[in-house]
N, CA, C and O atoms as a GROMACS GRO file, in nm:
protein
  320
    1MET      N    1  -0.260   0.922  -0.821
    1MET     CA    2  -0.121   0.916  -0.859
    1MET      C    3  -0.113   0.845  -0.995
    1MET      O    4  -0.165   0.735  -1.012
    2ASP      N    5  -0.047   0.909  -1.088
    2ASP     CA    6  -0.039   0.852  -1.222
    2ASP      C    7   0.088   0.767  -1.237
    2ASP      O    8   0.174   0.765  -1.150
    3ILE      N    9   0.096   0.697  -1.352
    3ILE     CA   10   0.206   0.603  -1.374
    3ILE      C   11   0.341   0.674  -1.386
    3ILE      O   12   0.444   0.618  -1.352
    4VAL      N   13   0.339   0.797  -1.435
    4VAL     CA   14   0.464   0.872  -1.449
    4VAL      C   15   0.524   0.903  -1.312
    4VAL      O   16   0.646   0.892  -1.294
    5THR      N   17   0.440   0.939  -1.217
    5THR     CA   18   0.487   0.966  -1.082
    5THR      C   19   0.540   0.839  -1.015
    5THR      O   20   0.644   0.841  -0.950
    6VAL      N   21   0.468   0.729  -1.032
    6VAL     CA   22   0.511   0.601  -0.974
    6VAL      C   23   0.644   0.557  -1.036
    6VAL      O   24   0.733   0.509  -0.966
    7ARG      N   25   0.656   0.573  -1.169
    7ARG     CA   26   0.780   0.535  -1.236
    7ARG      C   27   0.896   0.620  -1.188
    7ARG      O   28   1.006   0.568  -1.165
    8ALA      N   29   0.874   0.750  -1.172
    8ALA     CA   30   0.980   0.838  -1.120
    8ALA      C   31   1.018   0.801  -0.978
    8ALA      O   32   1.135   0.803  -0.942
    9PHE      N   33   0.919   0.767  -0.896
    9PHE     CA   34   0.946   0.724  -0.759
    9PHE      C   35   1.036   0.601  -0.756
    9PHE      O   36   1.137   0.598  -0.686
   10PHE      N   37   0.998   0.498  -0.833
   10PHE     CA   38   1.078   0.376  -0.834
   10PHE      C   39   1.214   0.397  -0.899
   10PHE      O   40   1.310   0.329  -0.863
   11MET      N   41   1.224   0.489  -0.993
   11MET     CA   42   1.353   0.520  -1.052
   11MET      C   43   1.448   0.577  -0.948
   11MET      O   44   1.563   0.533  -0.936
   12TRP      N   45   1.400   0.676  -0.872
   12TRP     CA   46   1.486   0.737  -0.771
   12TRP      C   47   1.515   0.642  -0.656
   12TRP      O   48   1.625   0.643  -0.601
   13CYS      N   49   1.418   0.559  -0.619
   13CYS     CA   50   1.444   0.456  -0.517
   13CYS      C   51   1.551   0.360  -0.565
   13CYS      O   52   1.638   0.320  -0.488
   14SER      N   53   1.545   0.321  -0.692
   14SER     CA   54   1.645   0.230  -0.747
   14SER      C   55   1.783   0.295  -0.750
   14SER      O   56   1.882   0.229  -0.719
   15ILE      N   57   1.789   0.421  -0.786
   15ILE     CA   58   1.918   0.491  -0.790
   15ILE      C   59   1.978   0.501  -0.652
   15ILE      O   60   2.096   0.467  -0.633
   16PHE      N   61   1.901   0.546  -0.554
   16PHE     CA   62   1.953   0.562  -0.417
   16PHE      C   63   1.992   0.428  -0.355
   16PHE      O   64   2.100   0.415  -0.297
   17ASN      N   65   1.904   0.328  -0.367
   17ASN     CA   66   1.934   0.199  -0.308
   17ASN      C   67   2.046   0.126  -0.381
   17ASN      O   68   2.123   0.053  -0.318
   18GLY      N   69   2.055   0.144  -0.512
   18GLY     CA   70   2.167   0.085  -0.586
   18GLY      C   71   2.299   0.148  -0.544
   18GLY      O   72   2.399   0.077  -0.529
   19ALA      N   73   2.300   0.279  -0.525
   19ALA     CA   74   2.422   0.346  -0.479
   19ALA      C   75   2.459   0.299  -0.339
   19ALA      O   76   2.577   0.279  -0.310
   20LEU      N   77   2.361   0.282  -0.252
   20LEU     CA   78   2.387   0.232  -0.117
   20LEU      C   79   2.440   0.088  -0.119
   20LEU      O   80   2.527   0.053  -0.040
   21LEU      N   81   2.387   0.007  -0.209
   21LEU     CA   82   2.434  -0.130  -0.223
   21LEU      C   83   2.579  -0.133  -0.270
   21LEU      O   84   2.660  -0.208  -0.217
   22ILE      N   85   2.612  -0.052  -0.369
   22ILE     CA   86   2.750  -0.045  -0.418
   22ILE      C   87   2.843   0.008  -0.310
   22ILE      O   88   2.952  -0.044  -0.292
   23LEU      N   89   2.800   0.111  -0.239
   23LEU     CA   90   2.881   0.167  -0.132
   23LEU      C   91   2.907   0.065  -0.022
   23LEU      O   92   3.020   0.054   0.027
   24SER      N   93   2.805  -0.009   0.019
   24SER     CA   94   2.825  -0.108   0.125
   24SER      C   95   2.918  -0.220   0.079
   24SER      O   96   2.997  -0.270   0.158
   25PHE      N   97   2.909  -0.259  -0.048
   25PHE     CA   98   3.001  -0.359  -0.100
   25PHE      C   99   3.144  -0.306  -0.100
   25PHE      O  100   3.236  -0.377  -0.059
   26LEU      N  101   3.163  -0.184  -0.146
   26LEU     CA  102   3.297  -0.127  -0.152
   26LEU      C  103   3.358  -0.111  -0.012
   26LEU      O  104   3.477  -0.136   0.007
   27ILE      N  105   3.277  -0.071   0.083
   27ILE     CA  106   3.327  -0.057   0.220
   27ILE      C  107   3.368  -0.193   0.275
   27ILE      O  108   3.474  -0.204   0.337
   28CYS      N  109   3.286  -0.294   0.254
   28CYS     CA  110   3.323  -0.427   0.304
   28CYS      C  111   3.441  -0.486   0.228
   28CYS      O  112   3.520  -0.560   0.286
   29ALA      N  113   3.455  -0.453   0.100
   29ALA     CA  114   3.564  -0.509   0.022
   29ALA      C  115   3.697  -0.441   0.053
   29ALA      O  116   3.800  -0.509   0.060
   30PHE      N  117   3.697  -0.309   0.071
   30PHE     CA  118   3.823  -0.237   0.084
   30PHE      C  119   3.852  -0.188   0.226
   30PHE      O  120   3.967  -0.156   0.257
   31ALA      N  121   3.753  -0.183   0.312
   31ALA     CA  122   3.776  -0.141   0.450
   31ALA      C  123   3.717  -0.241   0.548
   31ALA      O  124   3.665  -0.205   0.653
   32GLY      N  125   3.725  -0.369   0.511
   32GLY     CA  126   3.667  -0.474   0.595
   32GLY      C  127   3.728  -0.483   0.733
   32GLY      O  128   3.658  -0.511   0.830
   33ASP      N  129   3.860  -0.461   0.741
   33ASP     CA  130   3.926  -0.467   0.872
   33ASP      C  131   3.877  -0.357   0.965
   33ASP      O  132   3.855  -0.380   1.084
   34LEU      N  133   3.861  -0.237   0.911
   34LEU     CA  134   3.812  -0.125   0.992
   34LEU      C  135   3.669  -0.150   1.039
   34LEU      O  136   3.636  -0.124   1.155
   35VAL      N  137   3.586  -0.201   0.952
   35VAL     CA  138   3.447  -0.231   0.988
   35VAL      C  139   3.444  -0.342   1.092
   35VAL      O  140   3.366  -0.336   1.188
   36TYR      N  141   3.528  -0.443   1.074
   36TYR     CA  142   3.532  -0.553   1.172
   36TYR      C  143   3.578  -0.504   1.308
   36TYR      O  144   3.519  -0.539   1.410
   37LYS      N  145   3.683  -0.423   1.312
   37LYS     CA  146   3.733  -0.372   1.440
   37LYS      C  147   3.627  -0.289   1.511
   37LYS      O  148   3.612  -0.298   1.633
   38THR      N  149   3.556  -0.208   1.435
   38THR     CA  150   3.451  -0.124   1.495
   38THR      C  151   3.338  -0.210   1.551
   38THR      O  152   3.293  -0.188   1.664
   39HIS      N  153   3.292  -0.306   1.473
   39HIS     CA  154   3.179  -0.387   1.517
   39HIS      C  155   3.218  -0.489   1.624
   39HIS      O  156   3.136  -0.524   1.709
   40SER      N  157   3.342  -0.536   1.622
   40SER     CA  158   3.380  -0.635   1.722
   40SER      C  159   3.392  -0.574   1.861
   40SER      O  160   3.388  -0.647   1.961
   41LYS      N  161   3.406  -0.443   1.870
   41LYS     CA  162   3.404  -0.378   2.001
   41LYS      C  163   3.263  -0.379   2.059
   41LYS      O  164   3.246  -0.391   2.181
   42LEU      N  165   3.163  -0.367   1.974
   42LEU     CA  166   3.024  -0.366   2.020
   42LEU      C  167   2.968  -0.507   2.034
   42LEU      O  168   2.897  -0.538   2.130
   43PHE      N  169   2.999  -0.592   1.936
   43PHE     CA  170   2.946  -0.727   1.932
   43PHE      C  171   3.062  -0.824   1.918
   43PHE      O  172   3.111  -0.844   1.806
   44PRO      N  173   3.107  -0.886   2.026
   44PRO     CA  174   3.222  -0.977   2.014
   44PRO      C  175   3.187  -1.098   1.928
   44PRO      O  176   3.095  -1.174   1.958
   45MET      N  177   3.264  -1.115   1.819
   45MET     CA  178   3.244  -1.227   1.728
   45MET      C  179   3.374  -1.253   1.654
   45MET      O  180   3.462  -1.166   1.647
   46SER      N  181   3.385  -1.371   1.600
   46SER     CA  182   3.506  -1.404   1.524
   46SER      C  183   3.499  -1.337   1.387
   46SER      O  184   3.394  -1.292   1.343
   47ARG      N  185   3.613  -1.332   1.322
   47ARG     CA  186   3.619  -1.270   1.189
   47ARG      C  187   3.537  -1.350   1.088
   47ARG      O  188   3.473  -1.292   1.000
   48ASP      N  189   3.538  -1.482   1.100
   48ASP     CA  190   3.458  -1.565   1.010
   48ASP      C  191   3.308  -1.539   1.027
   48ASP      O  192   3.235  -1.531   0.928
   49ALA      N  193   3.264  -1.526   1.151
   49ALA     CA  194   3.123  -1.497   1.176
   49ALA      C  195   3.086  -1.358   1.123
   49ALA      O  196   2.977  -1.338   1.070
   50PHE      N  197   3.177  -1.264   1.137
   50PHE     CA  198   3.152  -1.130   1.084
   50PHE      C  199   3.142  -1.133   0.931
   50PHE      O  200   3.054  -1.069   0.874
   51ASN      N  201   3.231  -1.207   0.866
   51ASN     CA  202   3.225  -1.216   0.720
   51ASN      C  203   3.094  -1.277   0.673
   51ASN      O  204   3.034  -1.230   0.576
   52VAL      N  205   3.049  -1.382   0.742
   52VAL     CA  206   2.922  -1.444   0.705
   52VAL      C  207   2.808  -1.346   0.724
   52VAL      O  208   2.721  -1.335   0.638
   53ALA      N  209   2.807  -1.273   0.834
   53ALA     CA  210   2.700  -1.176   0.860
   53ALA      C  211   2.702  -1.063   0.759
   53ALA      O  212   2.597  -1.022   0.709
   54ALA      N  213   2.820  -1.011   0.729
   54ALA     CA  214   2.831  -0.897   0.637
   54ALA      C  215   2.788  -0.936   0.496
   54ALA      O  216   2.710  -0.865   0.433
   55TYR      N  217   2.837  -1.048   0.447
   55TYR     CA  218   2.803  -1.089   0.311
   55TYR      C  219   2.659  -1.140   0.302
   55TYR      O  220   2.596  -1.128   0.196
   56SER      N  221   2.606  -1.195   0.409
   56SER     CA  222   2.464  -1.232   0.409
   56SER      C  223   2.377  -1.107   0.403
   56SER      O  224   2.276  -1.105   0.332
   57PHE      N  225   2.416  -1.003   0.476
   57PHE     CA  226   2.341  -0.878   0.472
   57PHE      C  227   2.343  -0.818   0.332
   57PHE      O  228   2.240  -0.773   0.282
   58ILE      N  229   2.460  -0.815   0.270
   58ILE     CA  230   2.470  -0.758   0.135
   58ILE      C  231   2.388  -0.841   0.036
   58ILE      O  232   2.322  -0.785  -0.051
   59GLY      N  233   2.393  -0.972   0.049
   59GLY     CA  234   2.314  -1.057  -0.040
   59GLY      C  235   2.165  -1.038  -0.022
   59GLY      O  236   2.091  -1.030  -0.120
   60LEU      N  237   2.120  -1.029   0.102
   60LEU     CA  238   1.978  -1.006   0.128
   60LEU      C  239   1.935  -0.869   0.080
   60LEU      O  240   1.825  -0.852   0.026
   61TYR      N  241   2.022  -0.769   0.100
   61TYR     CA  242   1.991  -0.634   0.053
   61TYR      C  243   1.981  -0.632  -0.099
   61TYR      O  244   1.897  -0.561  -0.154
   62LYS      N  245   2.066  -0.708  -0.167
   62LYS     CA  246   2.061  -0.714  -0.312
   62LYS      C  247   1.930  -0.776  -0.360
   62LYS      O  248   1.869  -0.728  -0.456
   63ILE      N  249   1.886  -0.882  -0.293
   63ILE     CA  250   1.758  -0.944  -0.330
   63ILE      C  251   1.643  -0.847  -0.308
   63ILE      O  252   1.557  -0.834  -0.395
   64PHE      N  253   1.642  -0.778  -0.194
   64PHE     CA  254   1.537  -0.678  -0.168
   64PHE      C  255   1.542  -0.565  -0.270
   64PHE      O  256   1.438  -0.516  -0.313
   65PHE      N  257   1.662  -0.524  -0.309
   65PHE     CA  258   1.678  -0.419  -0.410
   65PHE      C  259   1.614  -0.461  -0.542
   65PHE      O  260   1.542  -0.384  -0.604
   66TRP      N  261   1.642  -0.583  -0.584
   66TRP     CA  262   1.585  -0.631  -0.709
   66TRP      C  263   1.433  -0.643  -0.701
   66TRP      O  264   1.362  -0.599  -0.792
   67VAL      N  265   1.384  -0.702  -0.593
   67VAL     CA  266   1.240  -0.731  -0.583
   67VAL      C  267   1.156  -0.606  -0.559
   67VAL      O  268   1.050  -0.590  -0.620
   68PHE      N  269   1.202  -0.516  -0.471
   68PHE     CA  270   1.118  -0.404  -0.430
   68PHE      C  271   1.152  -0.271  -0.496
   68PHE      O  272   1.077  -0.175  -0.481
   69ASN      N  273   1.263  -0.262  -0.570
   69ASN     CA  274   1.297  -0.137  -0.638
   69ASN      C  275   1.310  -0.153  -0.788
   69ASN      O  276   1.242  -0.084  -0.864
   70LEU      N  277   1.395  -0.243  -0.830
   70LEU     CA  278   1.427  -0.252  -0.972
   70LEU      C  279   1.314  -0.316  -1.053
   70LEU      O  280   1.280  -0.266  -1.160
   71MET      N  281   1.258  -0.424  -1.006
   71MET     CA  282   1.150  -0.490  -1.080
   71MET      C  283   1.024  -0.402  -1.092
   71MET      O  284   0.965  -0.396  -1.200
   72PRO      N  285   0.981  -0.333  -0.984
   72PRO     CA  286   0.867  -0.243  -1.003
   72PRO      C  287   0.897  -0.129  -1.101
   72PRO      O  288   0.809  -0.087  -1.176
   73TYR      N  289   1.022  -0.079  -1.100
   73TYR     CA  290   1.057   0.026  -1.196
   73TYR      C  291   1.051  -0.026  -1.338
   73TYR      O  292   1.000   0.042  -1.427
   74ILE      N  293   1.103  -0.146  -1.361
   74ILE     CA  294   1.099  -0.203  -1.495
   74ILE      C  295   0.954  -0.228  -1.539
   74ILE      O  296   0.919  -0.205  -1.654
   75ALA      N  297   0.872  -0.276  -1.446
   75ALA     CA  298   0.731  -0.299  -1.479
   75ALA      C  299   0.661  -0.168  -1.513
   75ALA      O  300   0.581  -0.163  -1.607
   76CYS      N  301   0.688  -0.063  -1.439
   76CYS     CA  302   0.627   0.067  -1.469
   76CYS      C  303   0.679   0.125  -1.600
   76CYS      O  304   0.604   0.190  -1.673
   77ALA      N  305   0.805   0.100  -1.631
   77ALA     CA  306   0.861   0.148  -1.757
   77ALA      C  307   0.798   0.074  -1.875
   77ALA      O  308   0.776   0.134  -1.980
   78VAL      N  309   0.771  -0.054  -1.859
   78VAL     CA  310   0.709  -0.132  -1.967
   78VAL      C  311   0.564  -0.089  -1.986
   78VAL      O  312   0.517  -0.074  -2.099
   79ILE      N  313   0.493  -0.069  -1.877
   79ILE     CA  314   0.351  -0.031  -1.884
   79ILE      C  315   0.335   0.110  -1.940
   79ILE      O  316   0.252   0.134  -2.028
   80GLY      N  317   0.414   0.204  -1.887
   80GLY     CA  318   0.395   0.345  -1.921
   80GLY      C  319   0.475   0.384  -2.039
   80GLY      O  320   0.471   0.500  -2.081
   0.00000   0.00000   0.00000
């Protein structure tokens, strides 16, 4: 596997995961009540606990996005 293939792989992974990150943020920002109502039927929790869980998930996903998608793509772009 050459560097061009690896760079293209990380580019598309970054695009897809970045779009998913933006989508999850937008859903939590603009449809938070709907998401809370849906999840509270399955997992009974307070709204504060749900907010902490949702924003912790988005924050962790953002860190994983940077470390495992964007940084390898930038490194491959610099090398190749």
